[in-house]
C-alpha positions, 0 to 999 in steps of 0.5 A, a space after each residue: 796949357 794942357 788940353 784933356 780929352 774923353 776918349 774910347 779904347 778904340 781912339 786910343 789906339 786909333 792914336 797910339 799906331 802912327 805914334 807907335 810907328 813915328 818911335 818904332 815901338 810895337 808894344 802898347 802905350 800908356 797915355 803918358 809913353 803916347 806924349 813921350 813917344 811924341 816927343 821922341 819923335 821930334 824930327 817928324 813932330 816938332 812941337 808939342 802944339 803939332 803933336 796936340 794938333 795931329 791929336 785933334 785930327 785923329 778925334 774929328 776925322 776919325 774915318 769909317 773902316 773901308 771908306 777912307 772918309 771921316 764918320 758923321 752922327 745926326 741926331 735930333 732929326 725930326 719926323 712927323 709923317 708916315 712915308 720912307 725918309 732918307 738921311 742923308 751924310 754932310 758931303 765928305 761924310 759918312 753915318 755911324 748914326 743916325 738918331 730920328 724923334 719920331 712924332 707922326 700924329 694919329 691919322 682919324 679913320 675915314 668914316 660916314 654915316 650909312 642910310 639903309 634903304 633897301 637889301 643889299 651888300 654895303 662896302 664901305 671901301 667903296 664909298 672911299 671911306 673905312 668904315 661906317 660910324 652909323 649905320 641906320 637900316 629903314 628897309 620899308 616891308 615889302 607887302 605880301 603880293 595877295 588875291 581873292 579867290 571865287 571858288 564854284 566849284 569842286 578842287 584844289 587851289 594855289 596861287 599862280 606865279 608872283 602870287 603869295 596867297 588868297 585874301 579872300 576865298 569865296 565858295 559858291 558850289 552849288 548843292 545838290 539836289 536829293 532824290 529817292 530812288 528805289 533799286 530792285 535788287 536780283 532777288 526782286 526786293 527794292 531798295 529805297 536810298 536818298 541820292 544828291 544830284 549835282 
């Protein structure tokens, strides 16, 4: 019964090399010539079944260069979380290819609502968050510090330390009295003036 295999050029070369060696040939072999070479090397390969078994072994145990181990593919490995994932071959094999299915769900951001009642700087990381979804600012108005001022004499007045201004200013500077003064000049003449006396 004929057995058919789908193989690539590299695998054909891997199969042809030992057949050429058995047949004592160096030129390239076609698939038909490979079979003939196998029959010609009857001393080494007694039956066609043995030859097919050798071909199957070459296909199933194709070794990776420099390792002496057969290659193995792992396909469809599920990855469903972030991080470092180590894919290892089965014992006695080396990996030729790894195919993974990545299905890492989106991780929602860690946020919260922030209510601000006083001025300052707010950092979400300090609260163990990635951010704030809603920020409500409710900083109460700070009333001005004022005082009353009672003025009893002329001058300039400014608020003291810690005082923003004056709420009320009462001026109670007494008015001066007016008197009529007469001045005698050097030439003997007299001059009368109204003088305000405080």
